[in-house]
N, C-alpha and C positions, 0 to 999 in steps of 0.2 A: 340300274343297280345304283343304290345310294352311295354318295361320296363319304368315305370313312372320316374325312377331315372336317365334315360339316356336322353341326349339331341339329337338333331338331327344328331350330328356327332359321337354318340356313346360313349362319356365320361360321367362317373358318376359325379354329382355335387360335390361329396366329393374330386374327383381328382382335380377339379378347385380350391377348398378352399386350398388344400395342396400346389398346385402350387404357389397361390398368397399370401399365408399367410407368406411367407419368406420376409425378408427385401430386398428391391431393391438394385441393385449394387450401385446406386448413394447415398442411404442412408447409406450403409456400408462405402462408401468412406467418407462421411461426419463424420461419427463416428470415423474412423481411423484418419482423420485429426484433429478432436477435441482431441483425446487422445494424438496425436503427439504434439500438441500445449501445452497440459497440462504438458506433459513431459518436454517440453522445458522451460516452466515457472518454474518448480521445479529446473532445471539445472541452470537457471539464478538467482535463489533465493540465499540468504546467506546460507552457509553450515550448520550452527548451527540451523537455522530456519527449514530447510529441514529435519534434524535428528528428529525433533519433530512432523513430519507429520505421522499419522498412515498409514503404508504400509508394504507389505511383504518385508523381508530382501533382497531378490534378486533384486527387484526393487530399493530399496533404494541404494544398492551396484552399480547398473548400473548408477545411477544418480550421485552419489558421484565420481564415476570414470571419468564421462564425465566432471565434474567440473575441474578435474585436467589435462585435456588434453589441450595443447596450440596450437597444429597444426591444421590448417583449416580442412584438409581432415580427420585426425584422429577424430577430434570432430564431423564431419559431420556423420561419420560412427557410432560413439558412440551414437549420437542422434537417428539414425535410430534403433539401438539396444534398446535404451531407449523406443522409440515408440512401439517396438515389446513386450517389457516387460509390457507396459502400457495396451496392448491388452489382457493380461492374467488376469487382474483384474476383479473382479465382479463388477456389477452395483453398489452394496452398497459401495465397496471399492473406486471406482471411485467418487461416490457422496460425500463421506467424504473428499477426496483429493481436489475436486472441491470447495467444501464449504470453506476449509482451505485456499486455494489460493485466492479466492474472498474476504475472510476476510483480507488478506495481502493487497490486492488492496485498500480496503476501509481505512485501516490504512494508507497506503502511501498517499492517497488524503487528509486524516486529517493532516498528518505530513506537506504535501506541503502547505496546507491552513494556518497552524500555522506559518510556516516560512515566508510566504508572509505577514502575519499580522505583525510579527516582523520587516520585512523590511519597511513596511508603518509607523510603530511606530518610527523607526530610522530616516525616512525622516521628520516626524513631529518634532523631537527633533532638527534636524538641521534647520528646517524652522521657528520654533516659539519658544520663550523662555517659554511661558506658558505650552508647553508640558511637560517640565521638571518638573515644579511645580505640574502638574497633576500627573505625574508619582511617584513623591516623596511622595504625599498624598495617593497614592494607595500602594506604597511599602515603609513603614517608615524606614525599615532597610537599605535602599539603600545609598551607599556612594555618596552623592550629589556632594561633591567638585570634586571627581575623574571623575564623569560623566560629570560635567560642563566642566573641563579641556579637556576631550576628545571630547566634542562637539566643543569646540573652536578650537582644533587641527585638527579635521575632516573639519571644515569649511575652515581652512587655506589650508589644503592638496587640497581640491577641487579648491580653488581660484588659487593656485600656480601650480596645476596640478601635484602634488607629489603622491607617492604611498599612498594608502589608509589604512595606518596602524591604525590610530585612529578610522577611519570609521569601520574597521573589528572588533576592540576591542569593540566598542559600541554594535555591533550585538551580540557578545558573552555575554556581560553583560545582554542585553535584553533577550537573549535566556535562560540564567540561571535563570532569574526571573520567567519565564514561566514553571518551574517544578511544579508538583502537590502540593508539600508543600508551596512553595511561592504563588501559585494561591489561596491556601486555606487561607493563611495568609491575602492575599489581599481581599478576600471575607469577612473575619472576620472584617478587617478595614473598608471596605465599610459599613457593617452592623452597626458597631459601630458608624460611622459618621451619618448614617441614624437615629439611635436611639437617638443621642444627639440633632439632628436638631428637631426631633419630640418632645423631652422633652422641648426644648427652645421655640417651637411654642405653646406648651400648658401652 
């Protein structure tokens, strides 16, 4: 009587399940590549930031050592070693590290967007006088005279094709305004103006 658990070629169904339950070679390769890239992202990150990432000590040491290598070949070999160390991590450890790195990328995008906003604000200051009036009403503690002088000098620099010294100083002033403390003060000022307008309307 034929065995119901055997196929026509004589293998049990459980043997097929064991054979195909393992990850394929291509899947393993993708996972190894992903871990290698994650390791490279950690190597490229600032040292102080990397030290705060939860990971085993030996993996951290390999990453920090790689950051200190300047020669191309030495760095390449150390990156491979970092990748090897990354493959010793558990799924939970990898998930935590990946989430941390993804968080950095989100922060970087936000920082880049903030810098672009400051650049646009600087261009408006150079293009129209009303922009300075609006900025002063938003930040009452701003040194108006200093900024007005810098704007005038920056316009002159552009007209005479001179080094953009005043142009850069304007950027630094605008950047300092966008600290959390100053932004909060600006919000309070705007709210106060809205309140005054509402009282005058009533």
